[in-house]
Structure formats: C-alpha cells, structure tokens
C-alpha positions as CSV (number, residue, x, y, z in Angstrom):
1,X,11.2,6.1,31.7
2,X,14.7,5.9,30.4
3,X,16.9,3.1,29.0
4,X,20.6,3.0,28.6
5,X,22.2,0.6,26.1
6,X,25.5,-1.1,27.1
7,X,26.9,-3.2,24.2
8,X,28.7,-5.7,26.4
9,X,25.7,-7.1,28.2
10,X,22.7,-5.3,26.4
11,X,21.2,-4.6,29.8
12,X,20.7,-8.3,30.6
13,X,21.3,-9.9,33.9
14,X,20.9,-13.0,35.9
15,X,17.1,-13.2,35.1
16,X,17.9,-13.6,31.4
17,X,20.4,-16.4,32.1
18,X,17.8,-18.3,34.1
19,X,15.1,-17.6,31.5
20,X,16.7,-20.1,29.0
21,X,16.4,-23.0,31.5
22,X,13.0,-22.0,32.9
23,X,11.4,-22.5,29.5
24,X,11.4,-26.3,30.0
25,X,8.1,-27.6,31.3
26,X,9.7,-30.4,33.3
27,X,12.0,-27.9,35.1
28,X,9.1,-25.8,36.0
29,X,7.1,-28.6,37.5
30,X,10.0,-30.0,39.5
31,X,11.2,-26.6,40.7
32,X,7.7,-25.7,41.9
33,X,7.7,-28.8,44.1
34,X,11.2,-28.2,45.4
35,X,11.1,-24.5,46.5
36,X,8.7,-21.8,47.5
37,X,11.3,-19.1,47.4
38,X,11.3,-18.8,43.6
39,X,8.0,-18.2,41.9
40,X,7.8,-19.9,38.5
41,X,4.8,-19.5,36.1
42,X,4.4,-21.5,33.0
43,X,3.3,-19.5,30.0
44,X,1.1,-21.5,27.7
45,X,1.5,-21.6,23.9
46,X,-1.9,-19.9,23.5
47,X,-0.7,-17.0,25.6
48,X,2.4,-16.6,23.4
49,X,0.5,-16.8,20.2
50,X,-1.9,-14.2,21.5
51,X,0.9,-11.9,22.6
52,X,2.7,-12.5,19.2
53,X,-0.4,-11.3,17.3
54,X,-0.7,-8.1,19.4
55,X,3.0,-7.4,19.0
56,X,2.9,-7.9,15.3
57,X,0.0,-5.4,15.0
58,X,1.9,-2.9,17.2
59,X,5.0,-3.2,15.2
60,X,3.1,-2.6,11.9
61,X,2.1,0.9,13.3
62,X,5.4,1.7,14.9
63,X,7.4,4.6,13.4
64,X,11.1,4.3,12.6
65,X,13.5,6.4,14.6
66,X,16.6,7.6,12.7
67,X,20.2,7.1,14.0
68,X,19.2,4.5,16.6
69,X,22.5,2.6,16.1
70,X,24.4,5.8,17.2
71,X,22.3,6.4,20.3
72,X,23.0,4.8,23.7
73,X,20.6,6.8,26.0
74,X,16.9,7.2,25.4
75,X,14.5,9.1,27.6
76,X,10.7,9.6,27.3
77,X,10.0,13.2,27.5
78,X,6.3,13.0,27.0
79,X,3.6,11.0,25.2
80,X,4.8,12.2,21.8
81,X,8.5,12.9,22.3
82,X,11.7,11.0,23.1
83,X,15.1,12.4,23.8
84,X,18.3,10.7,22.4
85,X,21.9,11.1,23.5
86,X,25.1,9.5,22.3
87,X,25.8,8.5,25.9
88,X,24.0,9.1,29.3
89,X,25.9,12.3,30.3
90,X,26.3,13.8,26.8
91,X,25.2,17.4,26.7
92,X,24.0,17.1,23.1
93,X,20.3,15.9,23.0
94,X,18.3,15.0,19.9
95,X,14.6,15.2,20.4
96,X,12.3,13.0,18.3
97,X,8.7,14.0,18.0
98,X,5.9,11.7,16.7
C-alpha cells in the first residue's frame, strides 16, 4: 500500500463531493427509488457510534510519526515499517520502524 499527498486536493475526488449530499436521509430514499445505477447505503447512527468507539481506541494506541508535515509519499514496507519520502520520486528515503 502507498499513499501520496497532494496539497491542492488532498487526494479527494468526485466521491467526496457527492458524500456531503448523500448524508441526507431524504436524498437517499428518493435516489434509491429513481435509479438502480448508483448504489446508496444509509449508515445508521448506531453504526457510526460503534465505529467511533473503535477508532478512538485505535488512536489511543497509535504511535506518532516524526516529520509527517514534510513527507508527501508514504509506503508500507512490512507490518512494522513505513518508508517516507519528501515526494514520490525522491531518492532519499526515511524508514520508520515500530
């Protein structure tokens, strides 16, 4: 897995723009009746609360990674190691081991 950060759009696309509208229950119900080409799934408050609790527990155990504001390319090397670069094709790599 690798991720490349682009400041102008933060890696977001059309899906993120649609996401703001799709959050409305009425829109979901109407859209499901009007089209079969787009699959919409309503996420219930209980699902969100459950996920929030799981994420909070995960974030409490997450380790900080130094210099993340300077890095724009991250690659998973293995289960315990990440590789950072200032940009995607930069020859200088900075390994981070957990």
